[in-house]
N, C-alpha and C positions, 0 to 999 in steps of 0.2 A: 439493560438486562438486570434482572435481579439474581442474587446468588443461587436461587433454587430453580431458575429457568434452564431448560435445555437449550443448546445451541440450535438456531433455526435450521430445519432441514426440508421444510416445505412451505408453501404459501397458498392461502385460500384466495381465489379470485373468481368472481362471478359464479359462485356456487360450486366451484371445482377446486380440488386440492391438487397442486402441482409439486411433485418431488423435485428437489433442487440439488445441484452440485455446487456447494459454496466452499469448495476447497480453495486454498490460496492460489493454486495453479490456475483454476478456472477464473478466479477474480482478476488476476493479473493478465490473463489472456483477454478477458473482456475489456480491461483498461486499455490494452494495446489496440484492440479493435476500435474502441471509441476514439482513440487518438489518430486513427488512420484516415488521413484526409483524402485518400483515393476512393474511399467507400461512400456511397450515398447514405442518407439518413436511414431509409428503410432497410438497407443492407446491414447497417450497424445494429439496428434494433433486432432484426431477425437473427443475425449471427450471435449477438449477445444472449438472446433467449435460447438459441440452440446450445450454447455452452452451459448456461445456468440450469435450464430445465431438462430433466433426464428423459422425458417422454414427449408425447405429442402436446402441442401448445399453439395458441393463436399468436401471430406476430403483432402483438398489441403493445404499444409503448406503456400503457397503463399497467400491464402485467410486470414489465421491467421496473416501473415505479414502485410497485408493491414489494418487489425484491429489494430495491434500494432502501425502502423503509425498514426492512429487516436488519440491514447492515449499518444504517445511519447512527452515528454517535452524536447525541445532542449536548454532550457536556461541553462547556465553554473551553476554547483552546486559545492559547496565546499566539498572536501573530508575531512573526519574527522570521529571521533567516532560517533556511533549511540547511541541515547539516548532514543529510543522508539522501542518497539516490538509490532506489531499489536496483536498477540495472547496473550502475557503476559499482555499488557495494555488495552485489550478490555473493561473490566468493567470501567476503567477510561475514555476511549474514549467515551463510551456510556453516562457516567455521564456528561462529558464535553459538549457533544452535547445537552443533555437535559437541563443542566444549562444555557449554553450560547445561544442556539437557540430554545429551546423548542421542539427539535426533538428527538423522541424515536426511536433509531436505532434498538431496538429489535422488534418494531412494523412495522417500515418502512424500508424494505430492498431494496426499489426501487430507492433510490437516485443515480443519475448518478455518476460514479466513479470520474469524473473530478470535479463535484460540491462537492462531499464528500471530495476529497483531498483538495480543496480550503478551505472548512470549517474547516477541521482538522488543516491545517497550520495556520489558523487564530484564533484558540481557544485563548481566552484572559487569562491573568494572573488571578489567583484566582480560576481557575478550578483545580481540583486535578491532572489531567494529567500534566498541566503546572507546578504545584508545584513539582511533581515527576521529570519531566525533568530538572527543576532547580536544584534539589538535585543531580541528576546524573551528571550534567554538572559542578557543583560547585567544585572548587579546595579546597583541605584541606589547610588551612593557615599554615604558619610556626609557630611552637610552640613558645609561649612567656609565661611569668609568669602569664598572665591574661586570656589566652584563652583555657585553658585545658578542661573546660566543653563544650565550643563551638566545639572544635575539636572532643571530645568524642561523642557529639550528632550528628554532621555531619557524623562521621564515622559509627555510628549506623544506621542512616537513609540511607546512601549509601549502607550498607549491606542489609537493609530491602528491598530497592527498586532496587537492582542491576538487570541488565538484565541477564536472565538465558537462553534466547532463542537465535535465530539467528540474532536478530536485524531486523526482517522482517518489512518493511514499504512499501509504495506505490512503490517507486523506485526499491526496491529489487524485488517485485513481477513483475514489468514491466521488470526488468533486466533478470529475469528467462525466461520470454517469449522471449526476444531478444536472449538470449544465446541458447535457444532451436532452434530458427529459424536460427541462424548463424551456428550452428552445422549441420543443414540440408543443408545449402548452401554449406558448405565445402565438404559434402559428394557427392553433385551433380556435 
C-alpha cells in the first residue's frame, strides 16, 4: 500500500463490488476456520466468505483469492524462528495495545487487520509482549564463573514463556488462506 491509499474495505469481482469486514476479529476467525480439519473445502470457502463479505456473495474461491490479494504483503521477510503466537500471547497483545495506544482490543474488535498488524509490529519496548519476545529471542550465554545466576534466570524465563502453540501470527494466518486457495487451483 502507498501512504495515501485507504485501507481496503471492498473488492471488485466479476463486475460487482463486495463490501468487506476486514477487521482483525474477522481475519482471525477466518484463519481458525481454514485451520479446522473437520470442515470440507467448500465449507471453509463458504464460511470464510460469509465472515469477510458483509452481503450476498457467490461461494467462489476466486472471490476469496481477490480478498487475499488485498491483504497480501509482498515485502521480503526473513525466515527464522517464530517468537510470538497470537493465541498464546493474546493477553499480552491486548495489554500492549492498551499500554502503548490506549486501545482496548477486548472492546474494539473492528480495527482493520492491516492497521492492527502495523500497530502490533510497532509495539514499543517496555510492553510485556516485547519483553517476552526479547526473552524468547535471547541466546543463553556461554557459561563463565560469574554468570551462573544470569543463565539460570534466563533459562527459567525461557521455559516460562516458551511457545507451546503453532507460532500463529498474521503471516501464518494469511499463509493458511493462500495454501487453501493454491490447493484449489491445483485441483482445477
